[in-house]
N, C-alpha and C positions, 0 to 999 in steps of 0.2 A: 496576029496583032497582040495576043495575050503574052506570047513569049517575048515579043519586042518590048512590051511595057515592063516586063520583069527585068530585062537586061538594062533598060534605061534607068530603072530604079536602083541599079547596082546589086541586084539580087541574083543568086544562082539557083537554077532549078534543083529541087530535092534537098536543099539545105535549110535548117531552121533559121528564122530571122534573129538577128542580134537584139533587136528591140524586145522580142518575146522573152529571151533569157533574162534581161534586166527586169522586166515587169514581174516575172515569176520570182526572182530573187528578192525584189522589194516586197512582194506579197508575203513571201515566207518569213522575212524578217519582221514584218508587221504582225503576222500571226503569232510568232514566238514572243514578241514584245507584249502583245495583248495577253498571252497566257501568263507571263510573269507579272504583269500588272494586276490581272485578275487574282492570281495566287497571292500576291502581296496584299491586295485588298481584303481577301478572305482572312489572311493572317491578322492584319490590323483590326478587322472587324471582330474576329474571335477574341483577340487580346482586349479590345475595348469592351466587348460583352462580358468577358471574364472579370475585368476590373469593375464594371458596373455591378456584377453579382457580388464580388468581394466587398465592395463598398456598401451594398445593401445589407449583407450579413453583418458587416462591422457596425453599421447603424443599429441593427437589431440587438447585437451583443451589448453595445453601449446603452441602449434603451433598457434592456433587462437588468443590467448592472445598476443603473440609476434607480430603476423601480425597486430593486431589492433594498438598496440603501435607504430610500425614502420609506419603504414599508417597515424596515427595522426601526427607524427613528419614530414613526407613528406609534410603534409598540413600546416606546420608552427606552429603547436601547441606543447606545451611542456608537456611531461609526465615524471614524476619522481616517484620512489618508493624505499624503503630501502630493500625490500625482498618479496619473495612469496614462497609458498610451496603447493604441491599437496598432499592430504591426504584423509582419509576416508575409506580405504580398511578394511573390505570387504563390508560394508553396502552401501556406496555411494561414489561418487567422489566429492571432495571438493577442492576449490581453495581459499587460503587466501593471500591477498596482504596487506602489512603494509605500513603506511605513504604514501598513494597514493596522488599525487598532479598533477592536470591537469590545464593548462593555455592556453588561446587563445589570445595572444597579438595583433593579427591582427583584431579581432572583434571590432566594434565600442565601446562596453562596456568593453572590455578587461576582459572577464569572467575568474574566477578562482574557482576551486573546490578542496577542501582538505578533505581527509577521513583518520582518524587514522588507522582504520582496516576495511577491506571489505572481507567478505566470501560469496562465492556462492556454493550452494550444488546442485548436479545433481543426479537423481535416475535412475538406469539402465532401469527400466520398463517404464519410461516416460522422455526421454531426452529433450522434448520440455517444460518441467516444471522446472524452476529454483527457488530455495529458497535462500533468501539473509539474512544475519545478519550484522548489522552495529553497533557494540559497540563503545563507546568512543564519540568523538566530530566530527561533520560534519560541514564544513565551506564552505560558498558560498560568493563570492565577485565579485564586478564589479565597474566600474568607471562611474560617472555621471559628465561630465565636468572635473573640477579639484578635485572633491570630491570622496573619496574612500568609497564605501558602502560595508557592510558585514553583514552576518547573520550566527550565530553559533548555531547549534542545538545539544542538549544533551538529552539523554533519558535513562530511566532505562532498557528498552528493545526496540529494533528496529528490527522488522522482516518484510520481504516483500516477495512477490512471483510474478513471471512473467510467463505467459503461452503464447507460440507462436503457430501459426498455421503451416500447412505443408510447407508453403513458408517462414517461420521464421519471419512473421509479428506479432506484438503484438496483442494478443487476449484478455487477461485479466491481470489485475494488482491489487494487494491488499497489504495493509500495516497495520500492527498492532503495534502501538507505545504506550508504557506505560510511563507515566509521562514525556512527552516532555516539554522542556523549551528552549526558544530562547534568545540568547544574541547578542552582537554586537551593531552596531549603527542603525539598522533597525529592528523594531518590538521588541526592547529590553524589556524584562519583560513579554512577552507572555508565558503562560504555560497552561497545562491541566493535568487532571488525566489520561485521555485516549483519544487517537485519532485513529479512524479507517477510512481508505480510500479504496474505491473499484472503479475500472473502468473496463468497458467491452465494446468492440467494438460492435456497433449496426449495422444498415443498412448502406450501403456505399453511397447512393445517397439521399441527400448530405452526406458528411462524418459526422458521429455522434458517440457518445459514451454515454453509461449509466453510471452515476456517483452516488456515495453515500459517504457521509461524516457524521461522528458521533463523537462528542466531548463532554466530561463530565468535570464538575468542571473547567471551563475556567477562566483564569485571563487575561484580555486585557492588551496590552502594556501601559506603563505609559503615553505616548504621544497620546494615542487613547482612553482616558477616555470617554466612551459612556454616553448617556443621562440617563441611568439607573445604572450607576456605572461600575466598572471594573470587578465585579464578575458575571459571567454568569453560571447558573446551568447546562444547557445542550443546545446543538444545533444539529439538525438532518436535513440533506438535501438529498433528493433523486430526481434525475431528469435526463434529457437527454440533453447533449451538442450537438448542431447542428451547422455545418459550419466548414470551413477550415481556417487555419491561416498560414501566411508565412511572412518572413521578417528577418532582421538581429538584431532586438532589440525587447524587450517586447512591447514597444510602437507601433512599426510597425506591430507586429503580432496581437496585439489587434485591431489596426485600420483596418487591412485587414479582420479580423474576423467580426468585426462590420459592415464594409462597404459591405461585402459579404452576409449580411443577417444572421449573426451569432446570435444565441439565445439559452438560457437555459430554457427548459420547466421543471418546478418543479412539480412532483407529490406529494411530501411531503415536507412541511416546518414546522418544529416543534422547537419552541424556548421557553425556560424557563429562564427569565432574571429578576432578582429581584423577585417581587411578580407577575409579569405579565407573562401570558402563552399564546402563539399563536400557532394555528394549521391551516394550509391551503395549498393552491397550487397556482401556478401562472406562469408567464413568465417574464424573465429578459434579458436585453441586456445593451448596453452602448450608451450614447449620444456622441456628438462631443467632449465634454470635458472629456470623459471617466468617467462620473458620471452614477450611476445606473439608468436605465430607464425600467419601466415595471409596471405590475399590479399583485396584490395578493388578492385572496379572501379566507376568512376563518373565524375563530372564535377567539376572544380574551376573556380571562377570567381574572378577577381581574384588569380591565382596570383602576380603580381609583388609584391603586398602581403605575401604569405607569405614570399617570398624576401627581401624587404627586412627583415622581422622576424627571419628566421634570421640574416641578416648582422649586424643590430644586436645580436643576442644572442651573437654570436661563434661561431655554429654554422657559418657559411660565411665564407670570405675574400672581400674585395671583388671580386677577379677571378673567383672561382668564381661569385659571385652574378651578375655581368655575363654570364658564359658561359651560366649556366642560363637567364637571361631570353632571351638570343638563341636558345638551343636550343628553348625553349618556344614562341617566336614561330612557328617552323617547323611546329609541330604543332597550333597553336591553330585551333579551328573556330568556326563561327557557328551559332546555333540559328535557329528560325523567326522570332524577333523581332530577329535581327541582333546579339544579344549574344554576346560572345566567351566561350568556355569551353575547358577543356583536358580531353580524354578521357584518363583516367589509369589505369594499373594500379599500385596501391599494394601493396607486399608487406612483410610483417614477417618477417624471418629473421635468424639469427645476431646477434640483439640490436640490429638496426638497422631503420629504416624506409626503404624504397627507393621512389623515384618512377621507375618503369621500371628502368633500370640504375643510376640515380644515387642514392647514399645521402644521406639528408637529415639524420637525427640518430639518436642511440643510444636504445634502449628499456630502461628499468629493469625489473627483476623486480617482479611484483606482490606477491611475498612472498619472504622470504629462504629459499632452499632448505635443507632439513634436512641436517645433517652426516651423511655416509655412515657 
């Protein structure tokens, strides 16, 4: 009877039922569809969660920026801007402020700072690392007596970064500036092809920072024509700044740094100026008149070119230049490649730069000393 019922139903013994195949196919499609739906849901949920996190951090940044502006105004400083916007989703969190102007009318120098556009970028995986971009013109102004001083900086590219430690204290700073040029009535005419700045906090007793500066194809300001001309091929300085500074003006800060034993220890001093090339290391501070004070040991190559430039600039008389060349010939040495170099002790003291016992030229104060 069982076999008869199977044949009556149109089924053949030993063969799978057609209805079973269909049910399995439908079930498989349903499972696949559910997998895609679940995957899509997870993706949408993750994106939604990421957007909520981004929005939360954006609100925090906006709150902190507003609090900083209000705090500055409570302290009597002026802060103005034409607009700001938060952007960068989904890759990063960016804040752009346009036409930012900051003034401190209560300070002795009445500091003023103006930035055409300022953008700060934060990355979610490292919120203690900020990247800055400053296109356009940056302006710094102050007052000396009745005179208004100002510096205007433009650059083809101005990028910088700041790294903070866990307590939000500065740890590292770097700036990469392409084709910077300075206008205004201070340092007017200074320019370079490239300027790199690096600063890193070193040991804290006493306060110190590792510094690095590199500039290429430098043009000195018109009012600071050096003894070797205005064109400097390259300058590289690597050293450690030691000592603390405090005060309400640049003069007071420099004086406190100097009087507290402040010094810069240079591990690398490399200068290519005209035909003269200098490599060495040394120590530098300031004297009571804010003039450079220190000593440098190193090697000078093509020293005769430097002497010729000094004579052409009127810093040395022709007979003094000839005597200097003759004297330098006696102490010239050769390196492993057979190239001539001059081992030199350079000292800055009493407002002059000395090559051994021979004075080369006068050194101007880096700032005008305050009136006692």
